[in-house]
N, C-alpha and C positions, 0 to 999 in steps of 0.2 A: 504494501500498498506507499501510496507517494505520501511525503511528508504535509503537504498540502489537507489530505482524508484524514490523517491523524488524530486531528483535534475537533472529529467531528462529531463525535457521542459523549458523553457524559455519564457519570456513574453515579446510581441513584441516591448516592451520599451526599455527592456535590454540587445536587439542585437545590439552587435557592432561587428568591423573585429575582434578581441580578441577571439570573442566565436568560431573561426575556431581553435585555440590552442585548445579547449577542443575535438579533437577529435584524439583519439590514448592515449595511456597507460593506458587503464583502465584493474580494479583490476584483478586477478584472485583467487575465493574464493571455501574454500575444503568443497563440501558437508559435512555433518557430521551423520547426522542419515540413511539416504536412505540408502550410501553403508554397512554401520553397519549390517543392515537389511538384506540386498539381496546378498550383494556381499562381505563379513568379507575378508580382506588382501589387497584389492584393494585400494587405493586410489583416488577419482574421482573428478576434478575441473574444474568449469566452469569460464569463460567469461562473465563480469559483460559490454557488450556492451551497454545495454542503459545508460549508463552513458559517450557517447559520446554525445556531443551536435544534435539537431535532433533525440536522444532518439533511436537508434539503431547501428547495427553492419553497416548499410549501409554505414553510412557517411562517413568512410573511404574511398571507393569505388568511392562514388560519388566526393569527395573532389579532389581524386588523376584525374579523369576521366576529371572533369572540368580545372583543373590548366594544366596540362599534354593539354588539349586544349588550353589555354590561350598561354600555350608555343608556341605549334605548328605553330599558325597561325589560327588554325582551327574553334576558338573562339574569335570573334573580338568583338569591343565594338557595343550596336544595336540591335545582334543577338539575338535572344530568343533559350534557354537550353530545346530541346523537349526528351521525353524519354518516353516510358512504363514503369509502372510498378504497382507492387500488394500493394503500401502504404509506404513501408519503404524507400526507395532509392526514392521516390517521396516527400517526407518531408526533404530528406537529400538537394536535390537540388533545393528546394524552397527556402532553410534556406543559404545557400549559396548564393543563385541567388540572393535574396535580400540584402542581405551583399555585396556582390560584383555588383550590380548594374545593375544584365540582369531578362531580363522576361523570367518566366520559366512555358512549357507548357506540362501538365503531363496528357497522356492516361491511364487509368485502369480503370478495371473491377469493373460493377456497383455495387456490394455486397461488397466490400470492407465494414470495419466498420465505422463510420461517426466520432469517435475521428479522425484519421488519413483525411477525408475528410473536418473536420472542420479545423484543422492545416494548411493544404497545403492553401488553397482557402479563409478564415477567414485571421489565421493569418501571413501568410508569404505573402498571395497574388500571387498563385500560380492560372492559368487558368487549370481548369481541365474538360476532356474529357472523359468521361464515354463511355467506352465499352462494347457489350452486356456480362453479367452475368454472362451466362450459359458457355459460352465460355472461362470462368478463364482467367488466363494471357497469354494463347494465343492470343485469340482476340484483346487483347489491344497492344500485338506487332504487329499483323497482321494492323490493324487501322491505329496504330505508321507509320509505312512505308508508308500507303498511304499518311499520313497529311506530309511526309515531300517532299515526292515527289512532291507535290502540290508545293514547294517552295523551294527546297534545297538550295538557297542562304540565306535567311531568318532563318533558325534553325543552331543550334549546336545539334545532334543527337550523345551523347554520346553509343549511340548504347550498354549497359551496357551487356546485353548478350554473347557478341563479342567482347566488348572491351578489348585487354589485360591489361591495367592498371588498370582494374578490380580485376582482379588476384593479379596483381604486389604491389596493395594498399596490401596485406594480407600477399605477401613476404615478404615486407619493414618492415612492421610496426608488423602485430599481431603474427607471427609466431615467430620475436626474443624476440618479449616478452613473449611469454609462454616460450620460450627458457629458458630465463633469470629467469623467475618470477619461474621453476620450479626448477632451478639451473642445467640444462642440464639432469633433471631426467625424462622426459616428455616419456613414452612409447607406449600411443596410442593419436592418435585423432581422432575427427567425426566433423562434420559439416554438417547438413542440404544441400539439393540441390534447389536453388532456379535459380538465374542466375550460380552457381557452383564455384562462384569464391573465396569466403570463404575458400572452402575445396581446392581448386586445389591450390591457393596462399599458405597457412599457410602449406598444405600438402610437397610443394615445399620448403618452406623456411627451416622446420625441417626436410626433408630429406637429403639436403644439411650440414644440422649441424651431422648427424646421419644416417645413413642409416637404423639403426634399426628400426628407430620408424614408429610402422604402423598406416595407415590414412586411415578410414574407410567415405564415404558418405552415408549418412543419407535421404531417401525418404520416402513419403508414400506407403504405401501396397494398397493400392488402385487407380483408374485410377479417381475414384469420389471421393475425399476426403476433410477434412474440417479441413487442417492442411494449416493456411494463409499462403502463402509466401515459400511453398515447389514444388516442380513439382515431377511429378511423370513421369520420364522419358521414360517407355514406348511406351506413350499414347501423351505425349507432344512435343511440339517442341523442338530439344535436342539444348542448349547454344553452339555457338561455341566454347567457353573457357573449357569447360567440355572436359578430357579426362579420363574415366573408368580406361584405360591400368596402368594410372600412379597411381592409387589406390591400395590397399591390400586387396580391396570388397565395395559392398555397403550394408547398413544396409535396411530394411523395417520394416516401425511402422505403425501399424493401427492408423486409428485417434482416437478411441476410449482406445488406450493407449495412446496416446500422452494428449487428455484431463486429462484422469485420472493421469498423470504426473505431469500436470501442478498442482493439484489440492492438489499432495503428496508434492510436491515442496511447496506451501505455506503453509501448516499445519507444513511438517517437519523441513522447513528449513527456513519458511520466506523470502523465493523468490517467487513473481509475479511475471510470465511469461507468454508471448504468447505462444499459439498452436506447435510454430516450436521451441521452447526452449523444452517444454516439451517433443519432438519429441525426441530433440538431444539426453536429458535425459535419455530417458528411452531406449534407445540404447545404452548409455553409459553404462546403469545398465548391460541389456542383455549382454552387450560384458564381463563385469565384473564379470558376472558368468561363462564365460569358462577360468578365469586367473584364478592362483592362488596369484600372486600380480600385482604390477605397479602402474604407475601414466597416468591413463584417462583424457584426458582436453577436454572437447569441448564448444560450444558456445552460450549461453544465446542470442539470437539478438535482444530481443525488450521487454519491459514487458508486463504486462497485460494490453493492451490495450481498447481489447475489450472487456473487463469483464466477461470472461469465465468462472470463480470461480465463477461466480453468475449466472452463463446459460445461456448468450449471446451467445450461438452456430452458428457458421455462418449459417448451415443449419436450423436455424429456421427462419433468417433476411427475411423481406419482401423487 
């Protein structure tokens, strides 16, 4: 594991309210070898989001949704935070709930990687309900809705796929960070589509500063894919916060190409990333090949939590 990944996770006895201050402000790292090989003249930079407390980009949205719930009175002491998740947002909810004193109940597909399951259930004491693994994140969304309907007064349901505070987290944090870190020189931005909060919020924030910045969503090319955390929009429940018309396009990535880039990032750049990060960088390189120059920025949502570099591919798990 790279040095950047080493500090992503915290032991339970290290958890204090101050840990929430470690959300946001992540570094922007420039890739060296990969762009030189495939798109010389173009600079590719990546936001290292596993350095957020809880270990992923999802900490940004989870914190804002929970704190806005507290401010507007929808989340009150004694209530349980409930939501569906493919993993990363759930870890963030669990950590934040533990710090703030809320119970957390998470609905997630049964085939998510074991480390995420252990973090949420064992380290952060969240209750986890598993949905049908063959129905992916959509199955978790539908089951979560049913659980909420059974006792709506008991639960605070952030509903990350439809909550505007999801994308606003990136409007107010990720976008200005990228703008400042590139000294306003960013020309292109890409991010994977899961809930779509990262791409929608960051693109809005960057375009507010410069309408010429081109922004692209990254999605799996196949409806049945192995890129954890990303949605193939044509065959999925479309998040309410997603609006393709505001973006400059969409780039599709094959599962095989995403995992190839995971390995390349480890070997060439000493960055151990998850499959969604591999997809984002692959898309950035493909975009870079069409450019003569520019600064392309994308997001590495998490680290290599499922050991994909060592062959633990999602479709091989029982």
